[in-house]
MMTF fields as JSON, N, C-alpha, C and O atoms, coordinates in Angstrom:
{
  "mmtfVersion": "1.0.0",
  "mmtfProducer": "UNKNOWN",
  "numBonds": 279,
  "numAtoms": 280,
  "numGroups": 70,
  "numChains": 1,
  "numModels": 1,
  "chainsPerModel": [1],
  "groupsPerChain": [70],
  "chainIdList": ["A"],
  "bondAtomList": [4, 2, 8, 6, 12, 10, 16, 14, 20, 18, 24, 22, 28, 26, 32, 30, 36, 34, 40, 38, 44, 42, 48, 46, 52, 50, 56, 54, 60, 58, 64, 62, 68, 66, 72, 70, 76, 74, 80, 78, 84, 82, 88, 86, 92, 90, 96, 94, 100, 98, 104, 102, 108, 106, 112, 110, 116, 114, 120, 118, 124, 122, 128, 126, 132, 130, 136, 134, 140, 138, 144, 142, 148, 146, 152, 150, 156, 154, 160, 158, 164, 162, 168, 166, 172, 170, 176, 174, 180, 178, 184, 182, 188, 186, 192, 190, 196, 194, 200, 198, 204, 202, 208, 206, 212, 210, 216, 214, 220, 218, 224, 222, 228, 226, 232, 230, 236, 234, 240, 238, 244, 242, 248, 246, 252, 250, 256, 254, 260, 258, 264, 262, 268, 266, 272, 270, 276, 274],
  "bondOrderList": [1, 1, 1, 1, 1, 1, 1, 1, 1, 1, 1, 1, 1, 1, 1, 1, 1, 1, 1, 1, 1, 1, 1, 1, 1, 1, 1, 1, 1, 1, 1, 1, 1, 1, 1, 1, 1, 1, 1, 1, 1, 1, 1, 1, 1, 1, 1, 1, 1, 1, 1, 1, 1, 1, 1, 1, 1, 1, 1, 1, 1, 1, 1, 1, 1, 1, 1, 1, 1],
  "groupList": [{"groupName": "UNK", "atomNameList": ["N", "CA", "C", "O"], "elementList": ["N", "C", "C", "O"], "formalChargeList": [0, 0, 0, 0], "bondAtomList": [1, 0, 2, 1, 3, 2], "bondOrderList": [1, 1, 2], "singleLetterCode": "X", "chemCompType": "L-PEPTIDE LINKING"}],
  "groupTypeList": [0, 0, 0, 0, 0, 0, 0, 0, 0, 0, 0, 0, 0, 0, 0, 0, 0, 0, 0, 0, 0, 0, 0, 0, 0, 0, 0, 0, 0, 0, 0, 0, 0, 0, 0, 0, 0, 0, 0, 0, 0, 0, 0, 0, 0, 0, 0, 0, 0, 0, 0, 0, 0, 0, 0, 0, 0, 0, 0, 0, 0, 0, 0, 0, 0, 0, 0, 0, 0, 0],
  "groupIdList": [1, 2, 3, 4, 5, 6, 7, 8, 9, 10, 11, 12, 13, 14, 15, 16, 17, 18, 19, 20, 21, 22, 23, 24, 25, 26, 27, 28, 29, 30, 31, 32, 33, 34, 35, 36, 37, 38, 39, 40, 41, 42, 43, 44, 45, 46, 47, 48, 49, 50, 51, 52, 53, 54, 55, 56, 57, 58, 59, 60, 61, 62, 63, 64, 65, 66, 67, 68, 69, 70],
  "secStructList": [7, 3, 3, 3, 3, 7, 6, 6, 6, 7, 7, 3, 3, 3, 3, 3, 7, 7, 1, 3, 3, 3, 3, 3, 7, 6, 6, 6, 7, 7, 3, 3, 3, 3, 3, 7, 1, 7, 1, 1, 7, 2, 2, 2, 2, 2, 2, 2, 2, 2, 2, 2, 2, 1, 7, 7, 7, 7, 7, 7, 6, 6, 6, 6, 7, 7, 7, 7, 7, 7],
  "xCoordList": [43.203, 43.036, 42.191, 42.228, 41.452, 40.557, 41.146, 41.684, 41.039, 41.508, 40.469, 39.277, 40.913, 40.002, 40.219, 41.323, 39.136, 39.211, 38.195, 37.182, 38.486, 37.579, 36.313, 36.385, 35.166, 33.902, 33.628, 32.823, 34.284, 34.047, 34.989, 34.539, 36.283, 37.241, 37.928, 38.564, 37.82, 38.396, 39.857, 40.439, 40.459, 41.859, 41.994, 41.146, 43.07, 43.322, 43.775, 44.748, 43.044, 43.349, 44.137, 44.794, 44.081, 44.815, 44.276, 43.462, 44.744, 44.227, 44.291, 45.145, 43.385, 43.37, 42.037, 41.169, 41.889, 40.663, 40.135, 40.892, 38.863, 38.311, 36.912, 36.233, 36.492, 35.107, 34.386, 33.212, 35.086, 34.526, 35.698, 36.684, 35.576, 36.669, 36.107, 35.188, 36.658, 36.325, 37.656, 38.575, 37.744, 38.993, 38.688, 37.783, 39.469, 39.29, 40.267, 41.464, 39.741, 40.567, 41.458, 40.952, 42.778, 43.665, 43.544, 43.927, 43.016, 42.881, 41.662, 41.789, 40.469, 39.248, 38.608, 37.691, 39.079, 38.552, 37.272, 36.693, 36.816, 35.586, 35.827, 36.898, 34.826, 34.891, 34.261, 33.078, 35.047, 34.606, 34.358, 35.261, 33.16, 32.811, 32.522, 31.634, 33.274, 33.136, 32.844, 33.437, 31.938, 31.619, 31.661, 31.299, 32.104, 32.123, 30.696, 29.836, 30.449, 29.111, 28.845, 27.688, 29.883, 29.738, 30.837, 31.98, 30.508, 31.516, 32.349, 33.421, 31.88, 32.651, 33.561, 33.14, 34.792, 35.633, 34.997, 34.249, 35.285, 34.634, 34.779, 33.831, 35.95, 36.185, 35.282, 34.697, 35.16, 34.31, 32.836, 32.048, 32.46, 31.073, 30.674, 29.572, 31.57, 31.311, 31.18, 30.297, 32.052, 31.992, 30.673, 30.071, 30.213, 28.969, 27.779, 26.824, 27.818, 26.751, 26.762, 25.703, 27.949, 28.054, 27.561, 26.869, 27.899, 27.467, 25.955, 25.35, 25.354, 23.908, 23.157, 22.035, 23.753, 23.058, 23.302, 22.526, 24.343, 24.639, 24.156, 24.009, 23.91, 23.493, 24.687, 25.832, 24.418, 25.516, 26.307, 25.729, 27.609, 28.479, 28.851, 29.08, 28.906, 29.345, 30.421, 30.353, 31.391, 32.492, 32.425, 33.391, 31.328, 31.163, 30.846, 29.966, 31.542, 31.351, 29.952, 29.532, 29.23, 27.906, 26.776, 25.622, 27.085, 26.101, 24.936, 23.812, 25.153, 24.079, 23.449, 22.548, 23.876, 23.303, 21.959, 21.719, 21.112, 19.804, 19.813, 20.501, 19.051, 18.93, 18.153, 17.225, 18.521, 17.787, 16.356, 16.11, 15.386, 13.997, 13.818, 14.47, 12.952, 12.593, 12.733, 12.45],
  "yCoordList": [-26.553, -27.714, -28.755, -28.89, -29.465, -30.486, -31.875, -32.164, -32.73, -34.104, -34.92, -34.838, -35.701, -36.504, -37.971, -38.501, -38.621, -40.027, -40.86, -40.347, -42.158, -43.089, -43.232, -43.387, -43.179, -43.321, -44.741, -44.947, -45.728, -47.127, -47.624, -48.21, -47.393, -47.95, -46.899, -47.25, -45.641, -44.573, -44.255, -43.416, -44.889, -44.614, -43.189, -42.703, -42.522, -41.167, -41.232, -41.906, -40.517, -40.518, -39.284, -39.286, -38.24, -37.024, -35.868, -36.048, -34.673, -33.458, -32.35, -32.364, -31.395, -30.303, -29.609, -29.833, -28.761, -28.012, -28.476, -28.553, -28.782, -29.324, -28.77, -28.321, -28.806, -28.497, -29.778, -29.96, -30.659, -31.961, -32.933, -32.666, -34.061, -35.028, -36.437, -36.765, -37.271, -38.695, -39.429, -39.25, -40.26, -40.963, -42.386, -42.606, -43.349, -44.749, -45.094, -44.822, -45.691, -46.068, -47.254, -48.26, -47.154, -48.268, -49.451, -50.571, -49.207, -50.285, -51.156, -52.371, -50.535, -51.339, -51.275, -52.042, -50.372, -50.28, -49.468, -49.411, -48.839, -48.032, -46.764, -46.16, -46.369, -45.144, -44.028, -44.091, -43.021, -41.911, -40.691, -40.246, -40.15, -38.949, -37.845, -37.974, -36.769, -35.661, -34.376, -34.116, -33.586, -32.287, -31.225, -31.486, -30.036, -28.926, -28.462, -28.57, -27.943, -27.446, -26.123, -25.784, -25.375, -24.115, -24.042, -24.405, -23.58, -23.49, -22.221, -22.128, -21.236, -20.023, -20.186, -20.724, -19.732, -19.729, -18.871, -17.941, -19.172, -18.508, -16.989, -16.263, -16.51, -15.07, -14.407, -13.36, -14.996, -14.433, -14.546, -13.657, -15.623, -15.799, -14.696, -14.154, -14.369, -13.304, -11.959, -11.168, -11.693, -10.436, -10.285, -9.211, -11.333, -11.25, -11.039, -10.357, -11.611, -11.409, -9.971, -9.361, -9.421, -8.05, -7.067, -6.105, -7.286, -6.374, -6.399, -5.384, -7.546, -7.658, -6.895, -6.445, -6.739, -6.066, -4.562, -3.836, -4.065, -2.637, -2.022, -2.713, -0.721, -0.063, -0.014, 0.094, -0.093, -0.124, 1.183, 2.263, 1.079, 2.25, 2.596, 1.72, 3.873, 4.315, 5.365, 6.131, 5.414, 6.351, 7.435, 8.172, 7.536, 8.544, 9.879, 9.93, 10.972, 12.243, 12.843, 13.629, 12.498, 13.075, 12.113, 12.364, 11.041, 9.982, 10.451, 9.994, 11.334, 11.744, 13.073, 13.542, 13.672, 14.954, 14.728, 13.703, 15.686, 15.63, 16.569, 17.589, 16.211, 17.075, 18.341, 18.273, 19.49, 20.716, 20.629, 20.006, 21.253, 21.2, 21.918, 22.927, 21.402, 22.154, 21.463, 22.029],
  "zCoordList": [37.104, 36.257, 36.969, 38.192, 36.19, 36.725, 36.496, 35.427, 37.511, 37.4, 36.637, 36.932, 35.664, 34.844, 35.2, 35.068, 35.657, 36.07, 35.295, 34.821, 35.175, 34.509, 35.352, 36.571, 34.702, 35.398, 35.861, 36.77, 35.251, 35.61, 36.707, 37.692, 36.543, 37.51, 38.373, 39.367, 38.029, 38.833, 38.547, 39.234, 37.57, 37.246, 36.734, 35.984, 37.146, 36.67, 35.215, 34.876, 34.366, 32.939, 32.53, 31.489, 33.33, 33.026, 33.837, 34.743, 33.497, 34.125, 33.088, 32.202, 33.204, 32.248, 32.209, 33.053, 31.211, 30.973, 29.622, 28.655, 29.547, 28.31, 28.055, 28.979, 26.797, 26.448, 26.054, 26.375, 25.363, 24.978, 24.876, 24.189, 25.568, 25.588, 25.55, 26.301, 24.675, 24.64, 24.795, 23.996, 25.842, 26.113, 26.591, 27.396, 26.075, 26.446, 27.563, 27.466, 28.613, 29.759, 29.372, 28.874, 29.592, 29.252, 30.223, 29.884, 31.42, 32.4, 32.113, 31.963, 32.035, 31.913, 30.526, 30.234, 29.676, 28.313, 28.184, 27.099, 29.263, 29.207, 28.404, 28.48, 27.638, 26.862, 27.703, 28.039, 28.037, 28.878, 28.004, 27.294, 28.044, 27.298, 28.306, 29.149, 28.21, 29.147, 28.382, 27.335, 28.91, 28.318, 29.414, 30.562, 29.047, 30.0, 30.251, 29.377, 31.457, 31.777, 31.062, 30.816, 30.728, 30.016, 28.972, 29.251, 27.779, 26.737, 26.873, 26.275, 27.648, 27.867, 29.072, 30.096, 28.965, 30.156, 31.25, 30.948, 32.506, 33.638, 33.575, 33.874, 33.191, 33.134, 32.104, 32.381, 30.927, 29.877, 30.243, 29.921, 30.908, 31.326, 32.306, 32.221, 33.233, 34.197, 33.494, 33.827, 32.524, 31.781, 31.036, 31.067, 30.372, 29.612, 30.542, 30.169, 31.746, 32.72, 33.232, 33.38, 33.503, 33.989, 32.941, 33.278, 31.691, 30.626, 30.444, 30.101, 30.67, 30.496, 31.582, 31.348, 32.767, 33.858, 33.872, 34.493, 33.218, 33.197, 31.897, 30.889, 31.926, 30.694, 29.746, 30.185, 28.466, 27.504, 27.537, 27.65, 27.44, 27.443, 26.018, 25.184, 25.76, 24.45, 24.661, 25.622, 23.798, 23.934, 22.862, 22.669, 22.184, 21.152, 21.821, 22.68, 21.452, 22.141, 21.986, 22.835, 20.938, 20.713, 21.069, 20.722, 21.742, 21.982, 22.852, 22.642, 23.807, 24.729, 24.341, 25.036, 23.292, 22.839, 22.18, 21.542, 22.344, 21.683, 20.491, 20.487, 19.5, 18.32, 18.703, 19.51, 18.133, 18.439, 17.932, 16.9, 18.651, 18.202, 16.882, 16.613, 16.085, 14.897, 13.651, 12.596]
}
């Protein structure tokens, strides 16, 4: 989990995981807008990168067979 602090006064506003958050600081009244650097969770981002670098897998039994000539 990530600690969320006010950008103006540094007060801790909470902690958690977010994609987009807008929160008003109760101490100084500053409006804090936070966005995640990636919308995919880290685990899914890694999976999509791994799949892009490997050849696609197929589980169909006839996928690698060639049609007979003629």
